[in-house]
N, CA, C and O atoms as a Tinker XYZ file with bonds, in Angstrom:
   264  protein
     1  N    -10.010000   -5.189000   15.172000    73     2
     2  CA    -9.002000   -4.971000   14.144000    64     1     3
     3  C     -7.661000   -4.733000   14.845000    63     2     4     5
     4  O     -7.600000   -4.016000   15.844000    81     3
     5  N     -6.589000   -5.336000   14.323000    73     3     6
     6  CA    -5.261000   -5.108000   14.908000    64     5     7
     7  C     -4.863000   -3.636000   14.826000    63     6     8     9
     8  O     -5.402000   -2.881000   14.017000    81     7
     9  N     -3.935000   -3.249000   15.653000    73     7    10
    10  CA    -3.434000   -1.868000   15.659000    64     9    11
    11  C     -2.353000   -1.723000   14.597000    63    10    12    13
    12  O     -1.161000   -1.845000   14.881000    81    11
    13  N     -2.786000   -1.462000   13.380000    73    11    14
    14  CA    -1.832000   -1.282000   12.288000    64    13    15
    15  C     -1.102000    0.046000   12.444000    63    14    16    17
    16  O     -1.696000    1.055000   12.824000    81    15
    17  N      0.177000    0.031000   12.148000    73    15    18
    18  CA     0.992000    1.249000   12.144000    64    17    19
    19  C      1.315000    1.563000   10.694000    63    18    20    21
    20  O      2.274000    1.037000   10.129000    81    19
    21  N      0.497000    2.432000   10.095000    73    19    22
    22  CA     0.625000    2.743000    8.679000    64    21    23
    23  C      1.736000    3.754000    8.423000    63    22    24    25
    24  O      1.933000    4.698000    9.188000    81    23
    25  N      2.449000    3.532000    7.336000    73    23    26
    26  CA     3.479000    4.452000    6.860000    64    25    27
    27  C      3.141000    4.847000    5.437000    63    26    28    29
    28  O      2.742000    4.009000    4.628000    81    27
    29  N      3.301000    6.115000    5.136000    73    27    30
    30  CA     3.039000    6.601000    3.779000    64    29    31
    31  C      4.190000    6.202000    2.877000    63    30    32    33
    32  O      5.346000    6.192000    3.299000    81    31
    33  N      3.877000    5.878000    1.655000    73    31    34
    34  CA     4.884000    5.480000    0.680000    64    33    35
    35  C      5.941000    6.567000    0.504000    63    34    36    37
    36  O      5.628000    7.757000    0.494000    81    35
    37  N      7.186000    6.145000    0.368000    73    35    38
    38  CA     8.266000    7.099000    0.116000    64    37    39
    39  C      8.153000    7.715000   -1.272000    63    38    40    41
    40  O      8.814000    8.711000   -1.566000    81    39
    41  N      7.322000    7.132000   -2.120000    73    39    42
    42  CA     7.122000    7.665000   -3.467000    64    41    43
    43  C      6.113000    8.804000   -3.499000    63    42    44    45
    44  O      5.968000    9.462000   -4.529000    81    43
    45  N      5.410000    9.055000   -2.394000    73    43    46
    46  CA     4.442000   10.146000   -2.390000    64    45    47
    47  C      5.209000   11.448000   -2.251000    63    46    48    49
    48  O      6.221000   11.516000   -1.553000    81    47
    49  N      4.724000   12.465000   -2.911000    73    47    50
    50  CA     5.413000   13.745000   -2.922000    64    49    51
    51  C      5.198000   14.587000   -1.680000    63    50    52    53
    52  O      5.838000   15.629000   -1.533000    81    51
    53  N      4.320000   14.172000   -0.785000    73    51    54
    54  CA     4.069000   14.955000    0.405000    64    53    55
    55  C      3.065000   16.076000    0.210000    63    54    56    57
    56  O      2.709000   16.754000    1.174000    81    55
    57  N      2.597000   16.289000   -1.020000    73    55    58
    58  CA     1.607000   17.331000   -1.269000    64    57    59
    59  C      0.226000   16.835000   -0.885000    63    58    60    61
    60  O     -0.145000   15.704000   -1.201000    81    59
    61  N     -0.528000   17.671000   -0.212000    73    59    62
    62  CA    -1.893000   17.299000    0.169000    64    61    63
    63  C     -2.705000   17.026000   -1.091000    63    62    64    65
    64  O     -2.570000   17.730000   -2.092000    81    63
    65  N     -3.536000   16.014000   -1.033000    73    63    66
    66  CA    -4.397000   15.702000   -2.162000    64    65    67
    67  C     -3.804000   14.721000   -3.156000    63    66    68    69
    68  O     -4.510000   14.253000   -4.049000    81    67
    69  N     -2.525000   14.397000   -3.023000    73    67    70
    70  CA    -1.937000   13.428000   -3.947000    64    69    71
    71  C     -2.446000   12.043000   -3.637000    63    70    72    73
    72  O     -2.742000   11.716000   -2.488000    81    71
    73  N     -2.545000   11.225000   -4.677000    73    71    74
    74  CA    -2.953000    9.845000   -4.485000    64    73    75
    75  C     -1.793000    9.070000   -3.872000    63    74    76    77
    76  O     -0.668000    9.121000   -4.369000    81    75
    77  N     -2.076000    8.359000   -2.799000    73    75    78
    78  CA    -1.015000    7.645000   -2.121000    64    77    79
    79  C     -1.585000    6.490000   -1.309000    63    78    80    81
    80  O     -2.713000    6.545000   -0.819000    81    79
    81  N     -0.788000    5.462000   -1.183000    73    79    82
    82  CA    -1.122000    4.336000   -0.320000    64    81    83
    83  C     -0.323000    4.439000    0.962000    63    82    84    85
    84  O      0.775000    4.994000    0.995000    81    83
    85  N     -0.902000    3.890000    2.014000    73    83    86
    86  CA    -0.173000    3.707000    3.256000    64    85    87
    87  C     -0.132000    2.207000    3.513000    63    86    88    89
    88  O     -1.111000    1.498000    3.283000    81    87
    89  N      1.006000    1.737000    3.990000    73    87    90
    90  CA     1.213000    0.310000    4.202000    64    89    91
    91  C      1.642000    0.077000    5.642000    63    90    92    93
    92  O      2.451000    0.825000    6.192000    81    91
    93  N      1.089000   -0.972000    6.245000    73    91    94
    94  CA     1.474000   -1.377000    7.599000    64    93    95
    95  C      2.003000   -2.799000    7.539000    63    94    96    97
    96  O      1.376000   -3.682000    6.954000    81    95
    97  N      3.161000   -3.012000    8.151000    73    95    98
    98  CA     3.771000   -4.350000    8.195000    64    97    99
    99  C      4.081000   -4.782000    9.625000    63    98   100   101
   100  O      4.870000   -5.704000    9.836000    81    99
   101  N      3.472000   -4.131000   10.601000    73    99   102
   102  CA     3.798000   -4.413000   11.994000    64   101   103
   103  C      3.045000   -5.613000   12.572000    63   102   104   105
   104  O      3.361000   -6.038000   13.683000    81   103
   105  N      2.073000   -6.169000   11.870000    73   103   106
   106  CA     1.331000   -7.336000   12.341000    64   105   107
   107  C      1.898000   -8.566000   11.626000    63   106   108   109
   108  O      1.830000   -8.647000   10.400000    81   107
   109  N      2.450000   -9.513000   12.365000    73   107   110
   110  CA     3.077000  -10.683000   11.734000    64   109   111
   111  C      2.135000  -11.411000   10.765000    63   110   112   113
   112  O      0.972000  -11.665000   11.076000    81   111
   113  N      2.670000  -11.737000    9.590000    73   111   114
   114  CA     1.920000  -12.486000    8.588000    64   113   115
   115  C      0.916000  -11.674000    7.806000    63   114   116   117
   116  O      0.129000  -12.235000    7.043000    81   115
   117  N      0.925000  -10.356000    7.978000    73   115   118
   118  CA    -0.066000   -9.499000    7.318000    64   117   119
   119  C      0.586000   -8.231000    6.799000    63   118   120   121
   120  O      1.438000   -7.637000    7.460000    81   119
   121  N      0.173000   -7.824000    5.605000    73   119   122
   122  CA     0.499000   -6.502000    5.085000    64   121   123
   123  C     -0.838000   -5.807000    4.880000    63   122   124   125
   124  O     -1.682000   -6.297000    4.130000    81   123
   125  N     -1.038000   -4.678000    5.535000    73   123   126
   126  CA    -2.282000   -3.926000    5.434000    64   125   127
   127  C     -2.049000   -2.692000    4.572000    63   126   128   129
   128  O     -1.004000   -2.047000    4.665000    81   127
   129  N     -3.037000   -2.366000    3.727000    73   127   130
   130  CA    -2.922000   -1.249000    2.797000    64   129   131
   131  C     -4.194000   -0.410000    2.903000    63   130   132   133
   132  O     -5.298000   -0.945000    3.004000    81   131
   133  N     -4.022000    0.913000    2.879000    73   131   134
   134  CA    -5.187000    1.801000    2.867000    64   133   135
   135  C     -4.879000    3.041000    2.041000    63   134   136   137
   136  O     -3.723000    3.324000    1.726000    81   135
   137  N     -5.922000    3.767000    1.700000    73   135   138
   138  CA    -5.816000    5.026000    0.969000    64   137   139
   139  C     -5.471000    6.126000    1.965000    63   138   140   141
   140  O     -6.180000    6.309000    2.954000    81   139
   141  N     -4.400000    6.851000    1.716000    73   139   142
   142  CA    -3.982000    7.894000    2.656000    64   141   143
   143  C     -4.996000    9.027000    2.764000    63   142   144   145
   144  O     -5.019000    9.733000    3.772000    81   143
   145  N     -5.831000    9.213000    1.751000    73   143   146
   146  CA    -6.837000   10.272000    1.796000    64   145   147
   147  C     -8.057000    9.866000    2.617000    63   146   148   149
   148  O     -8.890000   10.712000    2.944000    81   147
   149  N     -8.174000    8.577000    2.954000    73   147   150
   150  CA    -9.329000    8.081000    3.708000    64   149   151
   151  C     -8.866000    7.131000    4.809000    63   150   152   153
   152  O     -9.158000    5.936000    4.756000    81   151
   153  N     -8.144000    7.649000    5.808000    73   151   154
   154  CA    -7.582000    6.774000    6.836000    64   153   155
   155  C     -8.628000    6.013000    7.653000    63   154   156   157
   156  O     -8.307000    4.991000    8.260000    81   155
   157  N     -9.862000    6.489000    7.677000    73   155   158
   158  CA   -10.923000    5.780000    8.396000    64   157   159
   159  C    -11.648000    4.788000    7.491000    63   158   160   161
   160  O    -12.549000    4.079000    7.939000    81   159
   161  N    -11.258000    4.740000    6.230000    73   159   162
   162  CA   -11.909000    3.870000    5.255000    64   161   163
   163  C    -11.442000    2.431000    5.348000    63   162   164   165
   164  O    -10.800000    2.036000    6.321000    81   163
   165  N    -11.770000    1.651000    4.328000    73   163   166
   166  CA   -11.439000    0.222000    4.345000    64   165   167
   167  C     -9.934000   -0.038000    4.309000    63   166   168   169
   168  O     -9.148000    0.765000    3.806000    81   167
   169  N     -9.572000   -1.188000    4.861000    73   167   170
   170  CA    -8.186000   -1.640000    4.894000    64   169   171
   171  C     -8.122000   -2.976000    4.158000    63   170   172   173
   172  O     -8.877000   -3.897000    4.469000    81   171
   173  N     -7.236000   -3.077000    3.203000    73   171   174
   174  CA    -7.001000   -4.314000    2.473000    64   173   175
   175  C     -5.874000   -5.058000    3.170000    63   174   176   177
   176  O     -4.809000   -4.486000    3.400000    81   175
   177  N     -6.088000   -6.323000    3.511000    73   175   178
   178  CA    -5.026000   -7.104000    4.149000    64   177   179
   179  C     -4.595000   -8.227000    3.223000    63   178   180   181
   180  O     -5.420000   -8.911000    2.617000    81   179
   181  N     -3.297000   -8.400000    3.129000    73   179   182
   182  CA    -2.693000   -9.392000    2.247000    64   181   183
   183  C     -1.636000  -10.180000    3.005000    63   182   184   185
   184  O     -1.101000   -9.726000    4.017000    81   183
   185  N     -1.349000  -11.368000    2.492000    73   183   186
   186  CA    -0.196000  -12.095000    3.018000    64   185   187
   187  C      1.061000  -11.414000    2.472000    63   186   188   189
   188  O      0.996000  -10.756000    1.433000    81   187
   189  N      2.193000  -11.557000    3.145000    73   187   190
   190  CA     3.422000  -10.965000    2.614000    64   189   191
   191  C      3.741000  -11.446000    1.193000    63   190   192   193
   192  O      4.234000  -10.664000    0.380000    81   191
   193  N      3.472000  -12.711000    0.884000    73   191   194
   194  CA     3.725000  -13.222000   -0.468000    64   193   195
   195  C      2.836000  -12.574000   -1.510000    63   194   196   197
   196  O      3.290000  -12.252000   -2.608000    81   195
   197  N      1.562000  -12.380000   -1.166000    73   195   198
   198  CA     0.635000  -11.727000   -2.099000    64   197   199
   199  C      1.033000  -10.267000   -2.304000    63   198   200   201
   200  O      0.954000   -9.755000   -3.420000    81   199
   201  N      1.456000   -9.598000   -1.240000    73   199   202
   202  CA     1.902000   -8.206000   -1.364000    64   201   203
   203  C      3.136000   -8.114000   -2.267000    63   202   204   205
   204  O      3.217000   -7.223000   -3.113000    81   203
   205  N      4.083000   -9.014000   -2.095000    73   203   206
   206  CA     5.295000   -9.006000   -2.930000    64   205   207
   207  C      4.953000   -9.227000   -4.387000    63   206   208   209
   208  O      5.498000   -8.554000   -5.263000    81   207
   209  N      4.051000  -10.167000   -4.659000    73   207   210
   210  CA     3.641000  -10.432000   -6.045000    64   209   211
   211  C      2.948000   -9.208000   -6.638000    63   210   212   213
   212  O      3.197000   -8.857000   -7.791000    81   211
   213  N      2.090000   -8.562000   -5.871000    73   211   214
   214  CA     1.404000   -7.354000   -6.324000    64   213   215
   215  C      2.409000   -6.244000   -6.629000    63   214   216   217
   216  O      2.349000   -5.618000   -7.687000    81   215
   217  N      3.326000   -6.008000   -5.702000    73   215   218
   218  CA     4.306000   -4.934000   -5.878000    64   217   219
   219  C      5.192000   -5.187000   -7.099000    63   218   220   221
   220  O      5.516000   -4.254000   -7.834000    81   219
   221  N      5.586000   -6.451000   -7.317000    73   219   222
   222  CA     6.379000   -6.776000   -8.511000    64   221   223
   223  C      5.588000   -6.476000   -9.770000    63   222   224   225
   224  O      6.114000   -5.879000  -10.710000    81   223
   225  N      4.336000   -6.883000   -9.795000    73   223   226
   226  CA     3.492000   -6.708000  -10.987000    64   225   227
   227  C      3.249000   -5.233000  -11.276000    63   226   228   229
   228  O      3.269000   -4.819000  -12.435000    81   227
   229  N      3.023000   -4.445000  -10.248000    73   227   230
   230  CA     2.796000   -3.005000  -10.441000    64   229   231
   231  C      4.038000   -2.346000  -11.029000    63   230   232   233
   232  O      3.920000   -1.402000  -11.811000    81   231
   233  N      5.213000   -2.820000  -10.673000    73   231   234
   234  CA     6.447000   -2.223000  -11.155000    64   233   235
   235  C      6.852000   -2.641000  -12.558000    63   234   236   237
   236  O      7.789000   -2.073000  -13.120000    81   235
   237  N      6.162000   -3.627000  -13.139000    73   235   238
   238  CA     6.507000   -4.084000  -14.486000    64   237   239
   239  C      5.957000   -3.133000  -15.534000    63   238   240   241
   240  O      4.851000   -2.616000  -15.376000    81   239
   241  N      6.714000   -2.892000  -16.608000    73   239   242
   242  CA     6.200000   -2.059000  -17.689000    64   241   243
   243  C      5.028000   -2.760000  -18.378000    63   242   244   245
   244  O      4.981000   -3.987000  -18.459000    81   243
   245  N      4.093000   -1.964000  -18.867000    73   243   246
   246  CA     2.965000   -2.529000  -19.596000    64   245   247
   247  C      3.229000   -2.437000  -21.098000    63   246   248   249
   248  O      4.108000   -1.696000  -21.536000    81   247
   249  N      2.472000   -3.185000  -21.873000    73   247   250
   250  CA     2.640000   -3.169000  -23.332000    64   249   251
   251  C      2.370000   -1.757000  -23.873000    63   250   252   253
   252  O      2.996000   -1.337000  -24.845000    81   251
   253  N      1.446000   -1.032000  -23.249000    73   251   254
   254  CA     1.107000    0.309000  -23.717000    64   253   255
   255  C      2.224000    1.310000  -23.463000    63   254   256   257
   256  O      2.348000    2.301000  -24.183000    81   255
   257  N      3.054000    1.052000  -22.423000    73   255   258
   258  CA     4.118000    2.011000  -22.110000    64   257   259
   259  C      5.411000    1.681000  -22.841000    63   258   260   261
   260  O      6.383000    2.434000  -22.791000    81   259
   261  N      5.401000    0.574000  -23.500000    73   259   262
   262  CA     6.390000    0.214000  -24.380000    64   261   263
   263  C      7.708000   -0.150000  -24.272000    63   262   264
   264  O      8.357000   -0.425000  -25.281000    81   263
């Protein structure tokens, strides 16, 4: 596995136990994502284009939020 350099999201509050993602972009052509509460757990790897599409979609309002 490549040596990913994970960074915690700037949106995390810094409180222990909060749900947060860590993202690594130091490996060319790859964006790696993991759960900050389980750093030894699985790592999801995406292409930069797939990561951008995901991030855009997550930021869109849903019909339920109105």
